[in-house]
C-alpha positions in Angstrom: 0.0 0.0 0.0 1.4 3.4 -1.0 1.3 6.3 1.4 0.9 9.9 0.7 2.8 12.5 2.8 0.5 15.0 4.4 1.1 18.1 6.4 -1.0 20.4 8.5 -0.4 24.1 9.2 -1.8 25.0 12.6 -2.3 28.7 13.3 -2.4 30.0 16.8 -4.0 33.4 17.6 -5.3 33.5 21.1 -7.9 32.3 21.9 -8.4 30.4 18.7 -6.5 28.2 16.3 -7.2 27.0 12.8 -5.7 24.2 10.6 -5.1 23.8 6.9 -4.0 20.5 5.4 -2.2 19.7 2.1 -0.8 16.7 0.3 2.6 16.0 -1.1 3.4 18.2 -4.2 1.0 20.9 -3.1 1.5 24.4 -1.7 -0.4 26.5 0.8 -0.4 30.3 0.2 -0.9 32.5 3.2 -2.5 35.9 3.1 -4.9 38.3 4.9 -8.4 37.2 5.7 -10.0 40.2 3.9 -8.4 39.1 0.6 -11.1 36.8 -0.9 -9.1 35.0 -3.7 -9.0 31.3 -4.4 -5.3 30.9 -4.2 -5.0 32.1 -0.5 -5.8 29.0 1.5 -4.5 30.1 4.9 -6.4 33.3 5.7 -4.8 35.2 8.6 -6.6 38.0 10.5 -3.7 40.3 11.1 -2.9 43.8 9.6 0.8 42.8 9.3 0.0 40.1 6.8 0.8 41.0 3.1 -1.6 40.1 0.3 0.7 37.2 -0.8 2.7 36.8 2.4 4.3 33.3 2.2 3.9 29.8 0.8 4.5 26.4 2.3 5.2 23.6 -0.1 5.7 19.8 0.5 7.8 17.4 -1.4 8.4 13.8 -0.4 10.7 14.6 2.4 10.8 18.4 2.9 8.4 21.1 4.1 9.7 24.3 2.5 8.6 27.8 3.7 9.1 30.7 1.3 8.5 34.4 2.1 6.9 36.0 -1.0 8.6 39.4 -0.6 6.1 40.4 2.2 6.4 43.8 3.7 6.7 42.7 7.3 8.5 39.4 6.8 8.2 35.8 7.8 10.2 34.7 10.9 11.8 31.5 12.1 13.4 31.6 15.6 13.0 35.4 15.5 15.1 35.7 12.3 13.5 37.0 9.1 13.8 34.4 6.4 13.4 34.2 2.6 13.3 30.4 2.3 13.9 27.6 4.8 13.2 23.9 5.2 11.0 23.3 8.3 11.4 20.4 10.7 8.4 18.4 11.9 6.6 20.7 14.4 8.7 23.6 13.1 7.3 27.0 14.0 7.3 30.2 12.1 5.7 33.6 12.7 3.6 35.8 10.4 2.7 39.1 12.1 1.4 38.2 15.6 0.5 34.6 14.6 2.5 31.5 15.2 2.2 28.7 12.7 3.3 25.1 13.3 4.0 22.7 10.5 3.2 19.1 11.3 4.2 16.4 8.8 3.0 12.8 8.8 2.1 9.9 6.5 -1.5 9.0 5.8 
């Protein structure tokens, strides 16, 4: 039986959190909640989030986070990044929100 790699992005903004899931070979684009366009799958309610803030893509063994030239940046360990591979349960910050990447097989 063949398995697909899945990942979930869990967004924490007190007192709530939300989750978006994707399959191997897919990407999740992050943007503001007021931007109602089909390609933004992770809608974030924060004024510091750019229209096309960042993207998270999954290959067979890597979860890749890419900032899309956002005005306020995407941060991993309090350092602004352009692109980085995330570990399982890797955290990154967009505005005031913390996003956790969780990778697993289905």
